[in-house]
C-alpha positions in Angstrom: 0.1 -0.1 0.0 1.2 3.5 -0.7 1.5 6.1 2.0 -0.8 9.1 0.6 1.7 11.6 -1.0 4.7 9.5 -0.6 6.9 6.8 -2.3 6.7 4.7 0.8 5.1 1.5 0.6 3.7 -0.8 3.5 3.2 -4.5 3.0 -0.4 -4.6 4.3 -1.8 -7.4 1.8 -1.4 -10.3 4.3 -3.1 -8.3 7.0 -5.9 -7.1 4.8 -6.4 -10.6 3.6 -6.6 -11.8 7.3 -8.9 -9.0 8.3 -11.7 -9.0 5.8 -15.1 -9.0 7.1 -16.3 -12.5 7.4 -13.0 -14.0 7.7 -11.4 -15.4 11.0 -7.9 -14.9 12.8 -7.4 -17.6 15.6 -10.7 -18.8 15.3 -12.7 -15.8 15.8 -14.8 -14.1 13.3 -13.9 -10.6 12.1 -16.8 -8.3 11.9 -16.8 -4.9 10.0 -16.4 -3.3 13.1 -13.4 -5.0 14.1 -11.9 -4.3 10.9 -12.5 -0.7 11.2 -11.0 -0.8 14.6 -8.1 -2.4 13.0 -7.6 0.6 10.8 -7.4 2.7 13.9 -4.8 0.1 15.3 -2.6 0.3 12.2 -2.7 4.1 12.2 -1.4 3.8 15.7 1.0 1.5 14.8 2.0 3.6 11.9 2.1 6.9 14.0 5.7 7.6 13.8 5.7 7.4 9.8 2.6 9.2 9.8 4.1 12.1 11.9 7.0 12.2 9.8 4.9 12.6 6.7 2.9 15.4 8.3 6.2 17.1 9.1 7.4 16.9 5.6 4.4 18.3 4.4 4.2 21.3 6.8 7.7 22.1 6.4 7.4 22.1 2.5 4.4 24.7 3.0 5.1 26.8 6.1 8.6 28.4 6.3 8.4 28.9 10.1 8.5 25.2 10.6 11.8 24.5 8.6 13.7 26.2 11.5 12.9 23.3 14.0 14.7 20.3 14.4 12.8 17.4 12.5 13.2 14.9 15.1 11.7 17.4 17.8 8.8 18.2 15.3 8.1 14.6 14.7 7.8 13.8 18.4 5.3 16.9 18.9 3.1 16.1 15.9 2.9 12.5 17.1 1.6 14.0 20.5 -0.9 16.1 18.7 -2.2 13.3 16.6 -2.5 10.7 19.3 -5.8 12.1 21.0 -7.3 12.1 17.7 -6.6 8.7 16.8 -7.4 7.3 20.1 -10.8 8.8 20.0 -12.8 5.6 20.2 -15.3 6.8 17.7 -16.5 9.6 19.6 -15.9 13.1 20.5 -15.7 12.8 24.3 -14.1 15.6 26.4 -10.2 15.6 26.5 -8.7 14.2 29.6 -6.8 16.1 31.9 -3.5 14.5 31.1 -4.3 15.1 27.1 -5.2 18.7 27.9 -1.9 19.3 29.8 0.1 17.8 27.0 -1.8 20.1 24.2 -1.6 23.0 26.1 2.2 22.5 26.7 2.5 22.2 22.8 0.5 25.4 22.2 2.8 27.2 24.8 6.0 26.1 23.0 4.7 27.2 19.6 4.1 30.5 21.1 7.4 30.6 22.6 8.9 29.6 19.1 7.2 32.6 17.4 4.9 30.5 15.4 1.7 32.6 14.5 -1.7 31.0 15.2 -2.4 31.2 11.5 0.5 29.1 10.6 -0.4 26.7 13.6 -3.8 26.2 11.9 -2.3 25.7 8.4 -0.3 22.9 9.9 -3.0 21.3 11.9 -5.2 21.4 8.6 -2.3 19.4 6.8 -1.9 16.9 9.5 -5.6 16.0 9.5 -5.9 15.9 5.8 -2.9 13.4 5.7 -4.5 11.5 8.5 -7.8 11.3 7.0 -6.4 10.2 3.3 -4.2 7.5 4.9 -7.4 6.3 6.8 -9.4 6.2 3.7 -6.7 4.5 2.1 -6.4 1.7 4.6 -10.3 1.5 4.7 -10.2 0.7 0.7 -7.5 -1.9 1.3 -9.5 -3.8 3.9 -12.6 -3.6 2.3 -14.5 -1.6 4.7 -17.9 0.0 3.7 -17.6 3.6 2.7 -20.1 4.4 5.4 -18.1 3.0 8.2 -14.8 4.9 7.0 -17.1 8.2 6.6 -18.1 7.5 10.4 -14.4 7.2 11.5 -13.4 10.4 9.5 -16.2 12.4 11.0 -15.3 11.4 14.5 -11.8 12.3 13.5 -12.7 15.8 12.6 -14.8 16.3 15.9 -12.1 15.3 18.0 -9.8 17.2 15.9 -11.8 20.3 16.9 -11.4 19.8 20.6 -7.4 19.4 20.0 -6.8 22.1 17.9 -9.0 24.4 20.3 -6.8 23.2 23.1 -3.6 24.0 21.5 -4.5 27.4 20.1 -6.2 28.5 23.3 -2.8 27.9 25.1 -0.9 29.6 22.3 -3.0 32.5 22.8 -3.0 32.6 26.4 1.0 32.5 26.3 1.1 35.4 23.8 -1.2 37.5 26.1 0.8 36.5 29.2 4.2 37.7 27.7 2.7 40.6 26.2 1.5 42.1 29.4 4.8 41.1 31.0 7.3 42.5 28.7 5.9 45.0 26.3 6.2 47.8 28.6 9.9 47.3 29.6 10.7 46.4 26.0 9.3 49.5 24.6 10.9 51.8 27.0 14.3 50.0 26.3 14.0 50.3 22.7 12.5 54.0 22.7 15.4 55.1 25.1 18.2 53.3 23.0 16.9 54.9 19.7 16.3 58.2 21.1 19.5 58.5 22.9 17.6 59.2 26.3 18.9 56.3 28.4 22.5 56.4 30.1 25.2 54.0 28.6 25.2 52.1 32.1 21.4 51.6 31.9 21.9 50.5 28.2 24.3 47.8 29.4 22.1 46.7 32.2 19.0 46.3 29.7 20.9 44.7 27.1 22.0 42.0 29.5 18.5 41.4 30.7 17.2 40.9 27.3 20.0 38.5 26.6 21.8 41.0 23.9 25.6 41.7 23.7 25.9 45.1 25.2 29.4 45.7 23.4 28.2 44.8 19.9 26.9 47.2 17.2 23.4 47.3 16.0 21.6 48.7 13.1 18.2 50.8 13.9 15.2 50.1 11.9 12.0 52.1 11.5 9.2 50.6 9.7 5.7 51.3 8.4 2.7 49.1 6.5 3.9 46.0 8.0 0.4 44.8 8.5 -2.4 45.8 10.9 -2.5 44.9 14.5 0.6 42.6 14.6 1.4 40.6 17.7 4.9 41.1 18.9 5.7 37.8 17.8 4.6 38.6 14.3 6.5 41.9 14.3 9.8 40.0 15.4 9.2 37.6 12.5 8.7 40.3 9.8 11.9 41.9 10.8 13.6 38.3 10.7 14.2 38.1 14.4 12.8 34.5 14.6 14.9 33.2 11.7 17.3 30.7 13.6 19.5 30.3 10.6 20.0 34.1 10.1 21.8 34.6 13.4 20.0 38.0 13.7 19.0 39.2 17.2 17.8 42.4 18.5 14.5 44.0 20.1 11.7 45.5 18.3 8.6 47.5 19.8 6.1 50.1 18.7 7.5 53.4 19.1 5.1 56.4 18.8 3.0 54.3 16.7 5.6 52.9 14.3 7.4 49.8 14.6 11.0 50.5 15.6 13.9 48.6 17.1 17.6 47.5 16.5 19.1 44.5 15.0 22.4 42.7 14.9 22.3 42.7 11.1 20.2 44.5 8.4 16.6 43.3 8.1 15.6 40.8 5.3 15.5 42.7 1.9 12.3 41.2 0.8 10.2 42.3 3.7 6.3 42.8 2.9 6.1 46.4 4.1 8.5 49.3 4.1 11.6 49.6 6.6 14.5 51.9 6.8 17.5 50.8 8.6 20.6 52.8 9.5 24.4 52.0 9.7 25.8 49.8 12.7 26.4 51.7 15.7 27.1 50.8 19.4 24.0 51.0 21.8 24.9 54.4 23.4 25.2 55.7 19.6 22.1 54.2 18.1 20.3 57.6 18.0 22.5 58.4 14.9 21.5 55.2 13.4 17.8 55.8 14.0 17.9 59.3 12.3 19.6 57.7 9.2 16.7 54.8 9.5 14.2 57.3 9.5 15.5 59.2 6.6 15.5 56.0 4.6 11.9 55.0 5.4 10.7 58.4 4.5 12.5 58.2 1.1 11.4 54.6 0.4 7.8 55.5 1.4 8.0 58.7 -1.1 9.3 56.6 -3.9 6.7 54.0 -3.5 9.2 51.1 -2.7 8.6 48.1 -0.7 11.3 46.1 1.3 14.1 47.2 3.5 16.3 50.1 2.4 19.3 52.2 3.9 20.4 55.4 2.7 23.3 53.8 0.5 20.6 52.0 -1.4 18.6 55.1 -1.9 21.5 57.4 -3.0 20.7 60.9 -3.7 16.8 60.4 -3.6 17.1 60.5 0.2 18.4 64.2 -0.1 15.6 64.8 -2.8 12.8 63.6 -0.4 14.0 65.7 2.5 15.6 68.9 0.9 12.2 70.2 -0.4 13.2 73.8 -0.5 15.9 73.0 -3.1 13.5 70.8 -4.8 10.6 73.0 -5.4 13.2 75.8 -6.4 14.5 73.3 -9.3 10.9 72.2 -10.1 9.8 75.8 -10.9 13.0 76.3 -12.7 12.9 73.2 -15.0 9.0 72.0 -15.2 6.9 74.7 -14.6 8.0 76.4 -18.0 6.8 73.2 -19.8 3.2 74.1 -18.9 3.5 76.5 -21.9 3.4 73.7 -24.1 0.4 71.6 -25.2 2.4 68.5 -24.9 4.0 69.1 -21.4 3.2 65.3 -20.2 5.2 64.0 -23.4 8.1 66.3 -22.6 8.4 65.1 -19.3 8.1 61.5 -20.3 10.6 61.9 -22.7 13.2 63.7 -20.4 12.7 60.6 -18.1 13.4 58.1 -20.5 16.4 60.0 -21.9 18.0 60.3 -18.7 17.1 56.5 -17.9 18.8 55.5 -21.1 22.0 57.4 -20.5 21.2 60.3 -23.0 21.0 58.0 -25.9 18.5 59.1 -28.6 18.1 55.8 -30.2 17.5 53.7 -27.2 15.1 56.6 -25.8 13.2 56.3 -29.0 13.0 52.5 -28.8 11.6 52.7 -25.1 9.0 55.1 -26.0 8.2 53.6 -29.4 8.6 56.8 -31.3 11.1 58.0 -34.1 14.6 59.2 -33.1 13.6 62.6 -34.5 10.5 63.0 -32.3 13.2 62.4 -29.2 15.4 65.1 -30.7 12.5 67.5 -31.2 11.3 67.1 -27.8 14.7 67.5 -25.9 15.1 70.7 -28.0 11.9 72.1 -27.2 12.6 71.4 -23.4 15.8 73.2 -23.9 14.1 76.2 -25.8 11.2 76.5 -23.0 13.8 76.5 -20.2 16.7 78.5 -21.8 19.0 75.6 -20.7 21.0 72.8 -22.3 21.2 69.1 -21.3 24.9 69.3 -22.4 25.6 71.1 -19.0 26.2 68.7 -16.5 25.1 70.9 -13.7 21.7 71.3 -15.6 21.4 67.5 -16.2 21.6 66.9 -12.3 19.2 69.6 -11.5 16.8 68.3 -14.0 17.1 64.9 -12.7 16.5 66.0 -9.1 13.3 67.8 -10.2 11.9 64.9 -12.0 12.8 62.6 -9.0 10.8 65.1 -6.6 7.9 65.3 -9.0 7.3 61.6 -9.2 7.6 61.1 -5.1 4.4 61.0 -2.9 5.2 63.5 -0.2 
């Protein structure tokens, strides 16, 4: 028999033959009910293999589980599935022992930073695997489809009790830790980033939170990471729960925005906008935080997503913050174009011309126009502004004005 979704074969033909309804084993008649019980018995016997298969499916689909040791995860999955397998065909209440075991697993997932959503997805994969294997065994043993369906229904009913116990414990653990730690963490993060905490106190707080007080950290400031993020979810977004990355640090909500400091720069592909500063000692993080805030404002103005520092954004960070100079350049180079009937075409051509390294041919190809059209529009711009794009200073100022006009400030 093939284990659903795998290439692992189980030699159950002999057992199936012995346990066909109406056959006998040791002089005892085997009923359909005892055959159904045999499916449960075999599932319990295959519990370790079943747990491994569930773990493989879960790790393939949910990244957070890939960070956990396979052997430990197999054991925990086996503990989660056992109350479902031993349901005895009903949805009786969990025993005190089962409740304690499942609560401990839920609390462990909370400490590991597994979001409730991922926990539920993993459970769905596990139950789907269990049900598929039970149906496969039922077919092999010739058990009536109605009996298999009855077993599946009891599994699903029992499954609800089990996952409720696990998720309730997970949420309780999250709430307890949030109440206990959020205030102190936020105060420490705020004091370090704003430079309002003494060096001695920073060292003490770093030791309390398990951080190296002598190490350098990069300050981060973020927006649009998602609504109502829990502390765990915020840490995961900034890469603090990625065991293999070696990244450590602290984060919290500071003045309504996510902020913190990390031992390494945050992941580049964050779903949101994050600015981060250069590495600095704890007592100099205010400098890094100013740079992070500047990078965040620039990335947001440019409509970017992900994590950026000033080096990655280049001159655009100056364009976004020096609005007085930008406004002067906009009036000098873009306002005169309003006198032309095709101001939009002129600006689009300027952007493409600069992006193509001042090559007329490439610009024409990019815009799907004739080369002479590009030359005409460039000449028209120079005529309206009284400038020449052959002048490097003019070229830089035009680029500045165009960048500013495209920003969302």
